[in-house]
Steps between C-alpha positions, in 0.01 A plus 500: 500500500407451866522147633159359584481375862317180581243543776514270793141383457588398142749238629356163588673220684383259234740673265800367696542131428648255749774411251629854523574461872670163470876485552717215379730330753860592458808296601804707595836432667596688812871438545752362505629844390255694716690692768253420773519125436869540591622381155443125523125429538265469211123533546275392222183713556164445340315836511138598439541873453689613820399193704715196552323174417793261520853502613775240427842561667785371284809400701847388408666832383745496796568127574768467766535119511482519870440130559729377223791688650433345836586149378792617295692692763646404843314580817756771566465661152122488494483712817638797302264456204159465665443861612516615136148366439288722725763769475313737737481255786809279465518442882179295484599271211833434675311435822256256344787302343707503822204376706418218267863380502533540879180295543649230282847503656386544860689822542441714811519871423648702790261737679699811404486398133128457525446854638732632223294316237177657630657846514636501140183337374273765641738773375478333163116498527508881559738562215284290262181680594676832464597431143147368431358822629707716289463310178124453558449871515694539173280228341188712600663813344628676814804655344517803738783375712340293770636168361840614612399540864493125572840458330651738750443245786564201273853631431575498872388136519717407204797668664440280811472188277820593321682538824431142617494318170702702246196517276210744454246254341645149456597453867588124546500580878274229628689172463432139573546476878506865583601835360815620316629763736443632852446882476706746696342699784497807290270328253244423765510866607425610139207253479358636824535856372308395190215344698466814705471724190291271274147540650514875431603428139195267458284777638631726216411237238147475638456871520563521130328188372251331726213747475607657171174532296657398176662199660170409667324521166742268343506238768178490712267228393736402221632144460300332778641157578242264635605240765388201288704622201807563720484145633442340157809665358723447804552877560710579809662801667332840543262425212325212675510666845316799350225266398442405862710180531766533776758280328848598625753223555663712775186426705321207331802280483766682715872464426829645627439736795171648378316334789696705742409833324198719524344624179161523326405319188344765273171349396180666368149352579372553150580423139786728427541746220804679357507771782484228767815330347676837505407560865594151609855554379522831682391335826729200442801737479404649833470147653837393356661802654375398836628141455847631416495710823409193705785300340744776582400473868481124523786365278742291705877456467651181350585338175339573172562181296391140571667339189842569364494688157733348241500412133457126566206538738257207499146448615393152610274296279129544520222761439426829662248773475466843664319826438522857609266806484656740247370853405294343219384183680620148567827385355538121527812300422512122453832326465610146436852397583704185428773600750742630233648848439209587274123487562293251313192717453371840604136599466376852595160635595522868396220734612505733199399214266169435682440864570540597131264216390201667674525797247272295274225539768582844633510694169183367337236767484742782583580789264841481333616802694476298826729216380827653627335601835390142558807331371733725699308439817589130487882578514623238263872431438529344155815294554313352800231399241724358235681286747 
Protein backbone atom coordinates (compact mmCIF):
# COMPACT_ATOMS: atom_id res chain seq x y z
CA UNK A 1 0.00 0.00 0.00
CA UNK A 2 1.41 3.40 -0.95
CA UNK A 3 1.99 5.79 1.91
CA UNK A 4 -0.36 8.75 1.81
CA UNK A 5 1.49 12.08 1.80
CA UNK A 6 0.23 15.00 3.86
CA UNK A 7 -0.17 18.13 1.79
CA UNK A 8 1.44 21.31 3.04
CA UNK A 9 -1.80 23.20 3.04
CA UNK A 10 -3.34 20.56 5.32
CA UNK A 11 -0.86 21.44 8.10
CA UNK A 12 -1.85 24.27 10.40
CA UNK A 13 0.40 25.99 12.97
CA UNK A 14 -2.40 25.59 15.49
CA UNK A 15 -1.74 21.85 15.44
CA UNK A 16 1.71 22.41 17.02
CA UNK A 17 1.26 23.21 20.69
CA UNK A 18 3.64 25.43 22.63
CA UNK A 19 4.30 22.56 25.05
CA UNK A 20 5.82 20.55 22.20
CA UNK A 21 8.58 23.17 21.76
CA UNK A 22 9.44 23.57 25.42
CA UNK A 23 12.69 22.09 26.69
CA UNK A 24 13.46 21.30 30.29
CA UNK A 25 16.58 22.79 31.87
CA UNK A 26 19.34 20.26 32.34
CA UNK A 27 22.16 20.41 34.87
CA UNK A 28 25.37 18.67 33.83
CA UNK A 29 28.97 18.52 35.03
CA UNK A 30 31.77 19.55 32.69
CA UNK A 31 34.91 18.31 34.38
CA UNK A 32 36.87 17.67 36.47
CA UNK A 33 37.60 14.77 34.11
CA UNK A 34 37.07 16.76 30.90
CA UNK A 35 40.43 17.01 29.05
CA UNK A 36 39.95 20.68 28.15
CA UNK A 37 39.37 21.65 31.79
CA UNK A 38 42.88 20.28 32.38
CA UNK A 39 41.72 17.67 34.83
CA UNK A 40 40.96 19.70 37.93
CA UNK A 41 38.15 22.18 37.21
CA UNK A 42 34.49 21.30 37.59
CA UNK A 43 31.84 23.46 35.93
CA UNK A 44 28.21 22.92 36.94
CA UNK A 45 26.25 23.99 33.86
CA UNK A 46 22.54 24.74 33.64
CA UNK A 47 21.53 24.28 30.01
CA UNK A 48 18.39 25.19 28.10
CA UNK A 49 18.85 23.08 25.02
CA UNK A 50 22.30 24.04 23.72
CA UNK A 51 22.39 27.42 25.50
CA UNK A 52 24.14 28.01 28.82
CA UNK A 53 21.85 29.64 31.36
CA UNK A 54 24.04 29.44 34.46
CA UNK A 55 27.62 28.42 35.32
CA UNK A 56 29.12 27.65 38.71
CA UNK A 57 32.87 26.94 38.79
CA UNK A 58 33.72 24.44 41.55
CA UNK A 59 37.25 24.77 42.90
CA UNK A 60 39.39 22.81 45.31
CA UNK A 61 40.38 19.73 43.30
CA UNK A 62 44.07 20.73 43.29
CA UNK A 63 44.67 22.58 46.55
CA UNK A 64 48.39 23.32 47.02
CA UNK A 65 48.30 24.83 50.54
CA UNK A 66 50.44 27.65 49.22
CA UNK A 67 49.86 30.01 52.13
CA UNK A 68 49.94 27.33 54.83
CA UNK A 69 53.36 26.12 53.66
CA UNK A 70 54.67 29.67 53.82
CA UNK A 71 54.23 29.83 57.59
CA UNK A 72 55.53 26.31 58.18
CA UNK A 73 58.80 26.55 56.26
CA UNK A 74 61.86 28.73 56.67
CA UNK A 75 62.38 31.71 54.38
CA UNK A 76 65.08 29.76 52.56
CA UNK A 77 62.88 26.67 52.08
CA UNK A 78 59.80 28.55 50.92
CA UNK A 79 61.72 30.14 48.03
CA UNK A 80 62.04 26.69 46.47
CA UNK A 81 58.34 25.83 46.86
CA UNK A 82 56.56 28.91 45.59
CA UNK A 83 57.15 28.49 41.86
CA UNK A 84 55.20 25.22 41.92
CA UNK A 85 51.90 27.11 42.12
CA UNK A 86 51.72 28.84 38.75
CA UNK A 87 54.02 26.22 37.31
CA UNK A 88 54.18 27.89 33.87
CA UNK A 89 55.48 31.21 35.17
CA UNK A 90 57.49 30.40 38.28
CA UNK A 91 59.81 33.37 37.76
CA UNK A 92 56.95 35.72 38.55
CA UNK A 93 55.78 34.07 41.76
CA UNK A 94 59.39 33.97 42.98
CA UNK A 95 59.79 37.63 42.00
CA UNK A 96 56.65 38.72 43.87
CA UNK A 97 57.79 36.95 47.03
CA UNK A 98 61.31 38.31 46.74
CA UNK A 99 60.13 41.89 46.25
CA UNK A 100 57.77 41.76 49.25
CA UNK A 101 60.57 40.46 51.48
CA UNK A 102 63.07 42.99 50.11
CA UNK A 103 60.64 45.82 50.79
CA UNK A 104 60.19 44.62 54.36
CA UNK A 105 63.86 43.99 55.06
CA UNK A 106 65.18 47.07 53.25
CA UNK A 107 67.31 45.02 50.84
CA UNK A 108 68.87 46.76 47.84
CA UNK A 109 68.98 44.55 44.75
CA UNK A 110 72.10 45.04 42.58
CA UNK A 111 71.41 46.57 39.13
CA UNK A 112 72.79 43.54 37.29
CA UNK A 113 70.39 41.29 39.19
CA UNK A 114 67.46 43.56 38.28
CA UNK A 115 68.27 43.29 34.57
CA UNK A 116 68.63 39.52 34.87
CA UNK A 117 65.26 39.35 36.63
CA UNK A 118 63.56 41.26 33.82
CA UNK A 119 65.25 39.11 31.17
CA UNK A 120 64.26 35.77 32.65
CA UNK A 121 60.77 37.05 33.49
CA UNK A 122 60.11 38.13 29.90
CA UNK A 123 61.55 34.85 28.63
CA UNK A 124 59.15 33.11 31.01
CA UNK A 125 56.27 35.26 29.70
CA UNK A 126 57.03 34.07 26.18
CA UNK A 127 57.33 30.41 27.20
CA UNK A 128 54.01 30.63 29.07
CA UNK A 129 52.20 32.20 26.13
CA UNK A 130 53.69 29.61 23.78
CA UNK A 131 52.33 26.73 25.83
CA UNK A 132 48.95 28.49 26.06
CA UNK A 133 48.86 28.89 22.29
CA UNK A 134 49.58 25.24 21.60
CA UNK A 135 47.13 23.85 24.14
CA UNK A 136 44.43 26.39 23.18
CA UNK A 137 44.46 25.17 19.60
CA UNK A 138 44.14 21.60 20.88
CA UNK A 139 41.15 22.65 23.00
CA UNK A 140 39.54 24.00 19.82
CA UNK A 141 40.17 20.73 17.99
CA UNK A 142 43.22 21.72 15.93
CA UNK A 143 44.94 18.34 15.98
CA UNK A 144 46.74 18.71 12.64
CA UNK A 145 50.20 19.39 14.05
CA UNK A 146 50.24 23.13 14.63
CA UNK A 147 50.18 22.82 18.44
CA UNK A 148 53.73 21.47 18.22
CA UNK A 149 55.04 24.59 16.46
CA UNK A 150 55.08 26.76 19.62
CA UNK A 151 56.73 23.95 21.59
CA UNK A 152 59.68 24.12 19.23
CA UNK A 153 60.62 27.59 20.52
CA UNK A 154 59.51 26.82 24.06
CA UNK A 155 62.03 23.98 24.27
CA UNK A 156 64.81 26.42 23.43
CA UNK A 157 63.74 28.67 26.29
CA UNK A 158 63.54 25.75 28.71
CA UNK A 159 67.09 24.79 27.72
CA UNK A 160 68.21 28.31 28.59
CA UNK A 161 66.39 28.18 31.95
CA UNK A 162 67.94 24.81 32.72
CA UNK A 163 71.40 26.18 32.03
CA UNK A 164 71.13 28.94 34.65
CA UNK A 165 68.91 27.28 37.26
CA UNK A 166 69.25 23.52 36.78
CA UNK A 167 65.48 23.22 36.27
CA UNK A 168 63.17 23.33 33.27
CA UNK A 169 60.01 24.40 35.13
CA UNK A 170 60.54 24.91 38.88
CA UNK A 171 63.41 27.36 38.57
CA UNK A 172 64.01 28.85 42.05
CA UNK A 173 66.26 31.33 40.24
CA UNK A 174 64.99 34.66 41.58
CA UNK A 175 65.96 34.80 45.25
CA UNK A 176 65.43 37.29 48.08
CA UNK A 177 68.03 39.94 47.35
CA UNK A 178 68.89 39.04 43.76
CA UNK A 179 69.29 35.98 41.54
CA UNK A 180 70.84 32.58 42.11
CA UNK A 181 73.53 32.50 39.43
CA UNK A 182 75.32 34.84 37.04
CA UNK A 183 75.11 33.32 33.52
CA UNK A 184 78.16 32.74 31.41
CA UNK A 185 78.87 34.81 28.30
CA UNK A 186 77.82 31.89 26.09
CA UNK A 187 74.36 31.94 27.67
CA UNK A 188 73.82 35.56 26.67
CA UNK A 189 74.89 34.70 23.12
CA UNK A 190 72.28 31.95 22.97
CA UNK A 191 69.60 34.31 24.24
CA UNK A 192 70.50 36.88 21.59
CA UNK A 193 70.30 34.24 18.89
CA UNK A 194 66.84 33.28 20.12
CA UNK A 195 65.65 36.91 20.02
CA UNK A 196 66.84 37.25 16.44
CA UNK A 197 64.99 34.12 15.26
CA UNK A 198 61.80 34.43 17.30
CA UNK A 199 59.94 37.16 15.33
CA UNK A 200 60.00 34.96 12.21
CA UNK A 201 58.60 32.06 14.22
CA UNK A 202 55.70 34.23 15.44
CA UNK A 203 55.07 35.14 11.79
CA UNK A 204 54.65 31.42 11.13
CA UNK A 205 52.09 31.07 13.91
CA UNK A 206 50.08 33.98 12.58
CA UNK A 207 50.22 32.74 8.99
CA UNK A 208 48.54 29.51 10.10
CA UNK A 209 46.12 30.77 12.76
CA UNK A 210 45.31 34.49 12.82
CA UNK A 211 43.12 34.65 9.69
CA UNK A 212 42.16 30.97 9.60
CA UNK A 213 38.41 30.95 8.76
CA UNK A 214 37.64 28.13 11.19
CA UNK A 215 39.55 29.85 13.98
CA UNK A 216 37.80 33.15 13.24
CA UNK A 217 34.41 31.44 13.35
CA UNK A 218 35.20 29.95 16.75
CA UNK A 219 36.60 33.15 18.31
CA UNK A 220 35.27 36.34 16.67
CA UNK A 221 32.44 37.88 18.68
CA UNK A 222 32.61 35.04 21.21
CA UNK A 223 33.09 35.58 24.95
CA UNK A 224 32.94 39.38 24.96
CA UNK A 225 34.20 40.76 28.28
CA UNK A 226 32.69 44.12 29.20
CA UNK A 227 34.79 46.65 31.06
CA UNK A 228 32.35 46.89 33.97
CA UNK A 229 32.34 43.11 34.43
CA UNK A 230 36.14 42.92 34.25
CA UNK A 231 36.46 45.58 36.96
CA UNK A 232 33.84 43.99 39.21
CA UNK A 233 35.61 40.62 39.18
CA UNK A 234 39.15 41.99 39.51
CA UNK A 235 40.27 40.60 36.16
CA UNK A 236 43.87 41.49 35.25
CA UNK A 237 46.43 40.70 32.59
CA UNK A 238 45.72 40.41 28.85
CA UNK A 239 42.04 39.73 29.60
CA UNK A 240 41.36 43.19 31.04
CA UNK A 241 43.66 44.98 28.61
CA UNK A 242 41.65 43.49 25.74
CA UNK A 243 38.58 45.16 27.25
CA UNK A 244 40.18 48.59 26.83
CA UNK A 245 41.68 49.07 30.31
CA UNK A 246 45.48 49.69 30.11
CA UNK A 247 46.31 48.03 33.44
CA UNK A 248 49.90 46.80 33.37
CA UNK A 249 52.02 47.16 36.51
CA UNK A 250 55.14 47.49 34.40
CA UNK A 251 53.77 50.91 33.37
CA UNK A 252 51.03 51.85 35.85
CA UNK A 253 53.19 51.12 38.92
CA UNK A 254 56.70 50.61 37.53
CA UNK A 255 59.19 48.39 39.33
CA UNK A 256 62.69 47.02 38.75
CA UNK A 257 64.27 48.51 35.57
CA UNK A 258 61.08 48.62 33.49
CA UNK A 259 61.02 52.46 33.53
CA UNK A 260 64.31 52.39 31.59
CA UNK A 261 62.95 50.11 28.85
CA UNK A 262 60.84 50.91 25.79
CA UNK A 263 57.83 48.72 25.08
CA UNK A 264 54.14 49.02 24.32
CA UNK A 265 51.30 47.89 26.57
CA UNK A 266 48.99 45.88 24.31
CA UNK A 267 45.54 47.38 24.87
CA UNK A 268 42.38 47.29 22.75
CA UNK A 269 39.98 50.25 22.66
CA UNK A 270 36.89 48.06 22.73
CA UNK A 271 35.35 45.29 24.80
CA UNK A 272 37.40 42.28 23.86
CA UNK A 273 36.32 38.92 22.54
CA UNK A 274 38.13 35.60 22.41
CA UNK A 275 40.05 36.51 19.24
CA UNK A 276 41.32 39.73 20.85
CA UNK A 277 42.69 37.76 23.80
CA UNK A 278 44.53 35.49 21.37
CA UNK A 279 45.95 38.43 19.43
CA UNK A 280 47.02 40.28 22.58
CA UNK A 281 49.22 37.38 23.64
CA UNK A 282 50.77 37.16 20.18
CA UNK A 283 51.68 40.86 20.35
CA UNK A 284 52.88 40.54 23.95
CA UNK A 285 55.36 37.86 22.89
CA UNK A 286 56.76 40.25 20.30
CA UNK A 287 57.06 43.02 22.92
CA UNK A 288 58.75 40.69 25.43
CA UNK A 289 61.27 39.73 22.76
CA UNK A 290 62.16 43.41 22.30
CA UNK A 291 62.51 43.89 26.07
CA UNK A 292 64.97 41.01 26.24
CA UNK A 293 67.02 42.57 23.43
CA UNK A 294 67.24 45.86 25.33
CA UNK A 295 68.33 44.09 28.51
CA UNK A 296 71.09 42.31 26.62
CA UNK A 297 72.41 45.68 25.43
CA UNK A 298 72.00 47.53 28.74
CA UNK A 299 72.90 44.99 31.46
CA UNK A 300 75.77 46.29 33.63
CA UNK A 301 78.54 44.35 35.32
CA UNK A 302 78.55 43.81 39.07
CA UNK A 303 77.16 41.69 41.86
CA UNK A 304 73.98 39.62 41.57
CA UNK A 305 73.00 39.19 45.24
CA UNK A 306 72.14 41.76 47.90
CA UNK A 307 71.50 39.30 50.76
CA UNK A 308 73.42 36.20 51.75
CA UNK A 309 71.54 32.97 51.03
CA UNK A 310 71.71 30.47 53.88
CA UNK A 311 69.46 28.07 55.76
CA UNK A 312 69.20 30.37 58.80
CA UNK A 313 68.28 33.48 56.80
CA UNK A 314 66.01 35.95 58.60
CA UNK A 315 63.77 38.85 57.55
CA UNK A 316 63.23 41.65 60.04
CA UNK A 317 59.85 42.01 61.78
CA UNK A 318 57.06 43.87 60.01
CA UNK A 319 54.76 43.69 57.00
CA UNK A 320 55.53 43.88 53.30
CA UNK A 321 53.60 43.74 50.05
CA UNK A 322 54.67 43.70 46.42
CA UNK A 323 53.13 42.73 43.09
CA UNK A 324 54.38 41.93 39.60
CA UNK A 325 52.76 41.63 36.17
CA UNK A 326 52.68 37.93 35.21
CA UNK A 327 51.46 36.37 31.93
CA UNK A 328 48.01 35.94 33.52
CA UNK A 329 47.83 39.23 35.40
CA UNK A 330 48.79 40.71 38.76
CA UNK A 331 50.46 38.43 41.31
CA UNK A 332 50.57 40.04 44.73
CA UNK A 333 52.41 38.77 47.81
CA UNK A 334 51.72 39.99 51.35
CA UNK A 335 54.06 38.82 54.11
CA UNK A 336 54.17 39.27 57.88
CA UNK A 337 57.39 38.57 59.76
CA UNK A 338 58.27 38.32 63.44
CA UNK A 339 61.99 38.44 62.73
CA UNK A 340 62.53 34.68 63.05
CA UNK A 341 63.68 31.99 60.65
CA UNK A 342 60.07 31.34 59.59
CA UNK A 343 57.48 33.79 58.24
CA UNK A 344 54.43 34.47 60.41
CA UNK A 345 51.92 34.76 57.55
CA UNK A 346 51.83 34.71 53.75
CA UNK A 347 48.86 35.84 51.71
CA UNK A 348 48.74 35.73 47.91
CA UNK A 349 46.73 37.52 45.28
CA UNK A 350 46.70 35.07 42.36
CA UNK A 351 45.37 36.32 38.98
CA UNK A 352 43.88 33.01 37.82
CA UNK A 353 41.39 32.98 40.72
CA UNK A 354 39.76 36.28 39.71
CA UNK A 355 40.02 35.60 35.99
CA UNK A 356 38.30 32.22 36.37
CA UNK A 357 35.45 33.72 38.41
CA UNK A 358 34.32 35.80 35.43
CA UNK A 359 33.29 32.61 33.62
CA UNK A 360 29.90 32.84 35.32
CA UNK A 361 29.32 36.03 33.29
CA UNK A 362 31.12 35.18 30.05
CA UNK A 363 29.44 31.84 29.36
CA UNK A 364 25.80 32.76 29.98
CA UNK A 365 23.89 32.84 26.70
CA UNK A 366 26.61 31.04 24.77
CA UNK A 367 26.17 27.62 23.15
CA UNK A 368 27.81 24.74 24.94
CA UNK A 369 30.24 24.34 22.02
CA UNK A 370 31.78 27.75 22.84
CA UNK A 371 32.59 26.92 26.47
CA UNK A 372 36.09 25.62 25.81
CA UNK A 373 36.88 28.42 23.36
CA UNK A 374 35.99 31.01 26.01
CA UNK A 375 37.52 29.20 28.98
CA UNK A 376 40.76 28.53 27.12
CA UNK A 377 41.10 32.18 26.09
CA UNK A 378 41.32 33.22 29.76
CA UNK A 379 44.50 31.14 30.27
CA UNK A 380 43.84 29.79 33.75
CA UNK A 381 46.36 27.74 35.73
CA UNK A 382 44.39 25.68 38.24
CA UNK A 383 47.02 25.42 41.03
CA UNK A 384 47.09 29.22 40.84
CA UNK A 385 43.35 29.14 41.59
CA UNK A 386 43.45 26.55 44.42
CA UNK A 387 46.19 28.42 46.24
